[in-house]
C-alpha positions as CSV (number, residue, x, y, z in Angstrom):
1,X,0.0,0.0,0.0
2,X,1.0,3.6,-0.3
3,X,1.9,4.0,3.4
4,X,1.5,2.0,6.6
5,X,-1.6,3.8,7.9
6,X,-4.1,5.6,5.7
7,X,-7.6,6.9,6.2
8,X,-9.5,7.2,3.0
9,X,-12.3,9.8,3.3
10,X,-15.0,11.5,1.3
11,X,-17.5,14.2,2.5
12,X,-20.7,15.4,0.9
13,X,-21.6,19.0,1.7
14,X,-24.2,21.7,1.3
15,X,-21.9,23.6,-1.2
16,X,-18.3,24.2,-2.2
17,X,-17.1,26.8,0.4
18,X,-15.9,25.2,3.6
19,X,-16.1,28.5,5.5
20,X,-19.9,28.9,5.0
21,X,-21.1,25.4,3.9
22,X,-21.4,22.3,6.0
23,X,-20.9,18.6,5.9
24,X,-23.9,16.3,5.2
25,X,-22.2,12.9,5.0
26,X,-18.8,11.4,5.9
27,X,-17.3,8.0,5.1
28,X,-13.9,6.8,6.3
29,X,-12.0,3.6,5.5
30,X,-9.0,3.1,7.9
31,X,-6.3,1.0,6.3
32,X,-3.2,-0.4,8.1
33,X,-0.5,-2.2,6.2
34,X,-2.7,-2.6,3.2
35,X,-5.6,-4.2,5.2
36,X,-9.0,-2.6,5.8
37,X,-9.4,-2.5,9.5
38,X,-12.4,-0.2,10.0
39,X,-15.2,1.0,7.8
40,X,-17.3,3.9,9.1
41,X,-19.9,6.3,7.6
42,X,-22.7,8.6,8.8
43,X,-25.1,11.2,7.6
44,X,-24.5,14.5,9.3
45,X,-27.1,17.2,10.2
46,X,-25.6,20.3,8.7
47,X,-27.8,22.7,10.7
48,X,-28.8,24.5,7.5
49,X,-30.9,23.7,4.4
50,X,-29.4,21.7,1.6
51,X,-29.8,23.6,-1.7
52,X,-32.1,21.9,-4.2
53,X,-29.3,21.6,-6.8
54,X,-27.1,19.8,-4.2
55,X,-30.0,17.5,-3.1
56,X,-30.5,16.5,-6.8
57,X,-26.7,16.0,-7.3
58,X,-26.0,13.8,-4.2
59,X,-29.4,12.4,-3.4
60,X,-29.1,13.6,0.2
61,X,-32.2,15.5,1.2
62,X,-33.2,17.7,4.2
63,X,-35.4,14.9,5.5
64,X,-32.6,12.4,5.4
65,X,-30.3,14.5,7.6
66,X,-33.1,15.9,9.9
67,X,-32.5,13.2,12.6
68,X,-28.8,12.6,11.9
69,X,-26.2,13.5,14.5
70,X,-24.5,16.8,14.1
71,X,-20.7,17.0,13.6
72,X,-20.0,17.6,17.3
73,X,-21.5,14.3,18.2
74,X,-19.3,12.5,15.6
75,X,-16.1,14.4,16.2
76,X,-14.6,11.9,18.7
77,X,-15.1,8.9,16.3
78,X,-13.7,10.8,13.4
79,X,-10.6,11.9,15.3
80,X,-10.0,8.3,16.5
81,X,-10.2,7.0,12.9
82,X,-7.5,9.4,11.8
83,X,-5.1,8.7,14.6
84,X,-1.6,8.3,13.2
85,X,-3.1,8.1,9.6
86,X,-2.6,10.0,6.4
87,X,-5.7,11.8,5.3
88,X,-6.4,10.5,1.8
89,X,-9.1,12.0,-0.5
90,X,-9.7,13.0,-4.1
91,X,-9.1,16.8,-4.4
92,X,-8.0,16.2,-0.8
93,X,-7.7,19.8,0.4
94,X,-11.4,20.3,-0.3
95,X,-12.4,17.5,2.1
96,X,-9.7,18.4,4.6
97,X,-10.9,22.0,4.6
98,X,-14.4,20.9,5.4
99,X,-13.3,18.6,8.2
100,X,-10.9,21.2,9.7
101,X,-13.6,23.9,9.6
102,X,-16.2,21.6,11.2
103,X,-13.7,21.0,14.1
104,X,-13.0,24.7,14.3
105,X,-16.7,25.4,14.7
106,X,-16.8,23.2,17.9
107,X,-13.6,24.9,19.2
108,X,-11.2,22.1,18.4
109,X,-8.1,21.9,16.2
110,X,-7.6,19.2,13.6
111,X,-4.4,18.4,11.8
112,X,-3.2,15.5,9.7
113,X,-0.8,14.8,6.8
114,X,-2.8,15.0,3.6
115,X,-2.5,13.0,0.4
116,X,-4.4,13.9,-2.8
117,X,-5.4,11.1,-5.2
118,X,-5.9,13.7,-8.0
119,X,-2.2,14.7,-7.7
120,X,-1.2,11.0,-7.3
121,X,-3.0,10.1,-10.5
122,X,-1.4,13.1,-12.4
123,X,2.0,12.0,-11.2
124,X,1.6,8.3,-12.1
125,X,-0.5,8.8,-15.3
126,X,0.8,12.0,-16.9
127,X,-0.4,10.8,-20.4
128,X,-4.0,11.4,-19.4
129,X,-5.6,14.8,-19.2
130,X,-8.6,14.0,-16.9
131,X,-8.1,12.9,-13.3
132,X,-11.5,13.4,-11.8
133,X,-13.0,10.5,-10.0
134,X,-15.4,9.7,-12.9
135,X,-12.3,9.5,-15.2
136,X,-10.5,7.2,-12.7
137,X,-13.5,4.9,-12.4
138,X,-13.8,4.5,-16.1
139,X,-10.1,4.3,-16.9
140,X,-9.3,1.7,-14.2
141,X,-12.6,-0.2,-14.0
142,X,-13.1,0.7,-10.4
143,X,-16.4,-0.3,-8.7
144,X,-18.4,2.5,-7.1
145,X,-21.6,1.4,-5.4
146,X,-23.0,4.9,-5.2
147,X,-21.4,7.9,-7.0
148,X,-21.6,11.2,-5.1
149,X,-22.3,9.4,-1.9
150,X,-19.5,9.4,0.6
151,X,-19.0,5.6,1.0
152,X,-19.3,4.8,-2.7
153,X,-16.6,7.4,-3.6
154,X,-14.3,6.4,-0.7
155,X,-14.4,2.7,-1.8
156,X,-13.4,3.7,-5.3
157,X,-10.4,5.6,-3.9
158,X,-9.3,2.6,-1.8
159,X,-9.4,0.4,-5.0
160,X,-7.4,3.0,-6.9
161,X,-4.7,3.1,-4.2
162,X,-4.5,-0.7,-4.2
163,X,-4.2,-0.8,-8.0
164,X,-1.3,1.7,-8.2
165,X,0.5,0.1,-5.3
166,X,0.5,-3.2,-7.2
167,X,1.3,-1.6,-10.6
168,X,4.3,0.7,-9.8
169,X,7.7,0.1,-8.3
170,X,8.3,1.6,-4.8
171,X,10.7,4.3,-6.0
172,X,8.1,5.5,-8.6
173,X,5.4,5.4,-6.0
174,X,7.5,7.3,-3.4
175,X,8.2,10.1,-5.9
176,X,4.5,10.4,-6.8
177,X,3.5,10.4,-3.1
178,X,5.8,13.4,-2.5
179,X,3.9,15.3,-5.2
180,X,0.5,14.1,-3.9
181,X,1.3,15.3,-0.4
182,X,2.6,18.7,-1.4
183,X,0.4,21.5,0.0
184,X,-0.5,24.3,-2.4
185,X,0.7,27.8,-1.8
186,X,-1.9,30.0,-0.1
187,X,-2.0,33.1,2.1
188,X,-1.7,32.3,5.8
189,X,-5.1,33.8,6.5
190,X,-7.0,31.8,3.8
191,X,-8.8,28.8,5.3
192,X,-8.0,25.3,4.1
193,X,-10.1,23.9,1.3
194,X,-11.4,27.2,-0.1
195,X,-9.3,27.1,-3.3
196,X,-10.0,23.4,-3.8
197,X,-13.7,24.1,-3.6
198,X,-13.5,26.2,-6.7
199,X,-15.2,24.6,-9.8
200,X,-13.3,23.9,-13.0
201,X,-15.8,25.8,-15.2
202,X,-15.9,29.5,-16.2
203,X,-16.9,32.3,-13.9
204,X,-15.9,35.3,-11.8
205,X,-14.0,35.3,-8.6
206,X,-13.7,37.9,-5.8
207,X,-10.8,38.3,-3.4
208,X,-11.5,39.9,0.0
209,X,-9.2,41.1,2.7
210,X,-10.4,42.1,6.2
211,X,-13.1,44.5,4.8
212,X,-16.4,43.8,3.2
213,X,-15.4,45.4,0.0
214,X,-13.5,43.1,-2.4
215,X,-9.9,43.9,-3.2
216,X,-9.8,42.2,-6.6
217,X,-12.3,40.8,-9.1
218,X,-11.3,38.6,-11.9
219,X,-12.6,36.0,-14.4
220,X,-11.4,32.7,-15.8
221,X,-12.5,30.0,-18.2
222,X,-11.5,27.6,-15.4
223,X,-12.1,29.2,-12.0
224,X,-9.9,26.8,-10.1
225,X,-7.0,27.0,-12.4
226,X,-7.2,30.8,-12.7
227,X,-7.4,31.4,-9.0
228,X,-4.7,28.9,-8.2
229,X,-2.4,30.7,-10.6
230,X,-2.5,33.8,-8.4
231,X,-1.0,31.7,-5.6
232,X,1.7,29.9,-7.7
233,X,4.9,31.3,-6.3
234,X,6.8,30.9,-9.6
235,X,4.4,33.2,-11.4
236,X,3.9,36.0,-9.0
237,X,4.9,39.6,-9.7
238,X,5.7,41.8,-6.8
239,X,2.3,43.5,-7.3
240,X,0.5,40.1,-7.3
241,X,2.4,38.9,-4.3
242,X,1.3,42.0,-2.3
243,X,-2.3,41.3,-3.4
244,X,-2.4,37.6,-2.5
245,X,-0.9,38.3,0.9
246,X,-4.0,40.4,1.8
247,X,-6.5,37.7,0.7
248,X,-8.6,36.3,3.6
249,X,-11.7,35.2,1.7
250,X,-12.5,34.0,-1.8
251,X,-16.0,34.0,-3.4
252,X,-17.0,32.9,-6.9
253,X,-19.9,33.0,-9.3
254,X,-20.0,30.3,-12.0
255,X,-21.2,31.2,-15.5
256,X,-22.2,29.3,-18.6
257,X,-19.3,30.5,-20.6
258,X,-16.5,33.0,-21.3
259,X,-18.8,35.8,-22.5
260,X,-21.0,35.6,-19.4
261,X,-17.9,35.7,-17.2
262,X,-16.6,38.8,-19.0
263,X,-19.9,40.6,-18.8
264,X,-20.4,39.7,-15.1
265,X,-16.8,40.8,-14.2
266,X,-17.3,44.2,-15.9
267,X,-20.6,44.7,-14.0
268,X,-19.2,43.7,-10.6
269,X,-16.0,45.9,-11.0
270,X,-18.2,48.8,-11.9
271,X,-20.6,48.3,-9.0
272,X,-18.2,47.2,-6.2
273,X,-15.1,49.1,-7.1
274,X,-12.5,46.7,-5.7
275,X,-9.9,48.5,-3.7
276,X,-6.8,46.7,-5.0
277,X,-7.6,47.4,-8.7
278,X,-6.7,50.4,-10.8
279,X,-10.1,51.7,-12.1
280,X,-11.0,54.5,-14.5
281,X,-11.7,57.8,-12.7
282,X,-15.3,58.8,-12.2
283,X,-14.3,62.4,-12.5
284,X,-15.3,62.4,-16.2
285,X,-18.0,60.0,-17.4
286,X,-17.7,58.2,-20.8
287,X,-18.6,60.6,-23.6
288,X,-18.6,60.9,-27.4
289,X,-18.3,63.9,-29.7
290,X,-21.4,65.1,-31.6
291,X,-21.0,67.0,-34.8
292,X,-23.0,70.3,-34.4
293,X,-22.3,72.5,-37.5
294,X,-25.1,75.0,-36.6
295,X,-23.2,76.2,-33.6
296,X,-22.1,79.9,-33.8
297,X,-18.9,81.1,-32.1
298,X,-17.6,77.8,-31.0
299,X,-16.2,74.4,-32.1
300,X,-18.4,72.0,-34.2
301,X,-17.6,69.0,-32.0
302,X,-19.4,69.0,-28.6
303,X,-19.4,66.4,-25.9
304,X,-22.3,64.0,-25.5
305,X,-22.6,61.7,-22.4
306,X,-22.8,58.1,-23.5
307,X,-22.9,56.1,-20.2
308,X,-26.5,54.8,-19.6
309,X,-27.9,56.5,-22.7
310,X,-29.7,54.9,-25.7
311,X,-27.5,54.6,-28.8
312,X,-30.4,54.9,-31.1
313,X,-29.8,58.6,-31.9
314,X,-26.0,58.4,-32.3
315,X,-25.6,58.8,-36.1
316,X,-23.7,62.0,-35.6
317,X,-21.7,60.9,-32.5
318,X,-18.1,59.8,-32.8
319,X,-15.7,58.1,-30.4
320,X,-15.9,56.7,-26.9
321,X,-13.7,58.6,-24.4
322,X,-13.2,58.5,-20.6
323,X,-11.3,61.8,-20.3
324,X,-10.7,65.1,-22.1
325,X,-7.1,64.2,-22.5
326,X,-7.9,60.9,-24.3
327,X,-10.3,62.8,-26.7
328,X,-7.8,65.6,-27.4
329,X,-5.0,63.1,-28.1
330,X,-7.2,61.3,-30.7
331,X,-8.3,64.5,-32.4
332,X,-4.8,66.0,-32.4
333,X,-3.5,63.0,-34.3
334,X,-6.3,63.3,-36.9
335,X,-5.8,67.1,-37.1
336,X,-2.1,66.6,-37.9
337,X,-2.7,64.0,-40.6
338,X,-5.6,65.8,-42.3
339,X,-4.9,69.5,-41.7
340,X,-7.9,70.1,-39.5
341,X,-8.3,73.3,-37.6
342,X,-7.5,72.9,-33.8
343,X,-9.9,75.7,-33.0
344,X,-12.8,74.4,-35.1
345,X,-12.6,70.9,-33.6
346,X,-12.3,72.2,-30.1
347,X,-8.7,71.4,-29.0
348,X,-7.7,75.1,-28.9
349,X,-9.7,77.8,-27.2
350,X,-12.1,79.7,-29.5
351,X,-11.0,83.2,-30.5
352,X,-10.3,85.6,-33.3
353,X,-7.6,84.9,-35.9
354,X,-5.8,81.8,-37.1
355,X,-5.2,78.7,-34.9
356,X,-1.8,77.8,-33.7
357,X,-1.4,75.0,-36.4
358,X,-1.7,77.4,-39.4
359,X,1.8,78.9,-39.3
360,X,3.3,75.4,-39.4
361,X,0.9,74.5,-42.3
362,X,-0.7,71.8,-40.2
363,X,-4.1,73.5,-40.7
364,X,-5.6,74.1,-44.2
365,X,-6.8,77.5,-43.1
366,X,-10.5,77.5,-42.4
367,X,-9.7,79.8,-39.4
368,X,-8.1,82.3,-41.7
369,X,-10.6,82.1,-44.6
370,X,-8.4,80.0,-46.8
371,X,-11.0,77.3,-47.1
372,X,-14.7,77.2,-46.4
373,X,-16.2,75.6,-43.3
374,X,-18.1,73.2,-45.5
375,X,-14.8,72.0,-47.2
376,X,-13.1,71.6,-43.8
377,X,-16.1,69.7,-42.3
378,X,-16.4,67.4,-45.2
379,X,-12.9,66.3,-44.6
380,X,-13.5,66.2,-40.8
381,X,-16.6,63.9,-41.1
382,X,-14.7,61.5,-43.3
383,X,-11.8,61.1,-40.8
384,X,-14.2,60.9,-37.9
385,X,-15.6,57.7,-39.3
386,X,-12.6,55.9,-37.9
387,X,-13.8,56.8,-34.4
388,X,-17.5,56.0,-34.9
389,X,-19.1,53.4,-32.7
390,X,-19.5,50.3,-34.7
391,X,-22.9,50.0,-36.4
392,X,-25.2,47.4,-34.9
393,X,-25.3,44.6,-37.5
394,X,-28.9,43.4,-36.9
395,X,-32.3,45.2,-37.2
396,X,-33.1,44.6,-33.6
397,X,-32.1,42.6,-30.5
398,X,-30.3,39.3,-30.6
399,X,-29.8,36.3,-28.3
400,X,-26.2,35.2,-27.6
401,X,-26.4,31.6,-26.3
402,X,-23.8,29.9,-24.1
403,X,-23.6,26.3,-22.8
404,X,-20.9,24.6,-20.8
405,X,-20.9,20.9,-21.5
406,X,-18.9,19.9,-18.3
407,X,-21.0,21.9,-15.8
408,X,-24.3,21.7,-17.7
409,X,-24.9,25.5,-17.3
410,X,-26.7,27.4,-20.0
411,X,-27.3,31.1,-20.5
412,X,-28.9,33.5,-23.0
413,X,-27.7,37.1,-23.2
414,X,-30.1,39.5,-24.9
415,X,-28.3,42.4,-26.6
416,X,-29.5,45.3,-28.6
417,X,-27.4,48.1,-30.1
418,X,-24.4,46.9,-28.0
419,X,-26.5,47.2,-24.8
420,X,-27.0,44.2,-22.6
421,X,-30.7,44.0,-21.9
422,X,-30.4,41.0,-19.5
423,X,-29.3,37.3,-19.1
424,X,-31.7,34.4,-18.9
425,X,-31.0,30.9,-17.7
426,X,-33.6,29.2,-19.8
427,X,-36.3,29.8,-22.5
428,X,-38.8,31.0,-20.0
429,X,-36.5,33.8,-18.8
430,X,-35.7,34.6,-22.5
431,X,-39.4,35.0,-23.2
432,X,-39.8,37.4,-20.3
433,X,-37.0,39.5,-21.7
434,X,-38.5,39.6,-25.1
435,X,-42.0,40.5,-23.9
436,X,-40.8,43.2,-21.5
437,X,-37.3,44.3,-22.4
438,X,-35.6,47.0,-20.3
439,X,-34.5,50.3,-21.8
440,X,-31.2,50.2,-23.7
441,X,-28.4,51.7,-21.6
442,X,-24.9,51.9,-23.1
443,X,-21.9,50.8,-21.1
444,X,-18.4,51.1,-22.7
445,X,-16.9,48.0,-21.1
446,X,-19.9,45.9,-22.3
447,X,-19.6,47.4,-25.8
448,X,-15.9,46.4,-26.0
449,X,-16.5,42.9,-24.7
450,X,-19.3,42.3,-27.2
451,X,-17.2,43.7,-30.0
452,X,-14.4,41.2,-29.3
453,X,-16.8,38.3,-28.8
454,X,-18.7,38.9,-32.1
455,X,-15.4,39.2,-34.0
456,X,-14.8,35.5,-33.3
457,X,-16.4,32.6,-35.3
458,X,-17.8,31.1,-32.1
459,X,-19.3,34.3,-31.1
460,X,-21.1,34.9,-34.4
461,X,-22.3,31.3,-34.5
462,X,-24.0,31.9,-31.1
463,X,-26.2,34.7,-32.4
464,X,-30.0,34.3,-32.9
465,X,-31.8,37.4,-34.1
466,X,-35.0,38.0,-32.1
467,X,-36.8,40.3,-34.6
């Protein structure tokens, strides 16, 4: 066997976060010198409702645990089963985090050496990409009496350990065991099991320090891999090291796909304003430049606020800018290339006489009567096309569908004129959005996300016009 004394364990829980969720079932197989010496399992009253999705997934219902003992009543038996044993589980830090946090709730410490059979499988079978328990059961013909029930999963792990112990030489096993028992890097203040509870699918994650406001919000196509990368010591920059040292809590919101994650991340950053991220200043809201030739005694380009507005009337609006400096920089480049008047386009203060660019022949001279305003503005409107908000390619709203095969999550994002009208989980929610759509409200980050998404073949293939 892998070691003289092992305790194989699996826990079923009310959710994936060991800090807030609770254990609903535990199974332990104590193995000494390769022999099974004790087999133990129990349902556990979590002291909180089990979410319907979890009940459906595990088959453990509120009524099943209503009369079960709570963790405090089982703690003595659990501690005895782990005496002098290595704690062995699949994605072990997840189970270990739940057990450790359950002991913490009753005022007791719990510590044990930990071996992860996911890491063990990766070390021994690097040619395979999948090392989840379903993959191991299928690949090695393991027998599981009840998948997603604690004893059934624990029995499968015991079989896997016996199989690899018989298949590999001791030196190979010992090297793999070292990898399987290596603890991941994490901030000292982050509880055990939190990172391991992260799902593999796409979504958004939030890092919290001591305060209620998040310090960082990010997204990933695999939440677990993306979050773990923050804590990988060989990949940290000094800035990231400073960030992860502050992390005390991690929360996450799974999505059906990459687009949903990007849209949700942008919305949460805008709403929650995480303290550890560099965000655009609110001093100047997003604006565009409207062409107003009828103005007298002033420039022909005037600001128009874009944030939260309906893009329907933006035929004469050009550009999306977060600051006066950004707009002036873009216009100055165009002015130099096409001999536009700095005064007429609003970069230089309005006044009598020629603009500052005329003596250097960088202005064609509308400010000195050398060309007509109509000639100047015809050229101006042509070059402003490069700044125009992209035209909406459909006559009305469209549905952008996402589905993640591994998690089974689906979502439909309803978009019109680059404005997100809402996201539905199913056709009923989509029908509600179609029947009573909210008003269009432009957001620059959403616009840019949708542009990038619809420029990809996969993005375009996910579009269904709604008419």
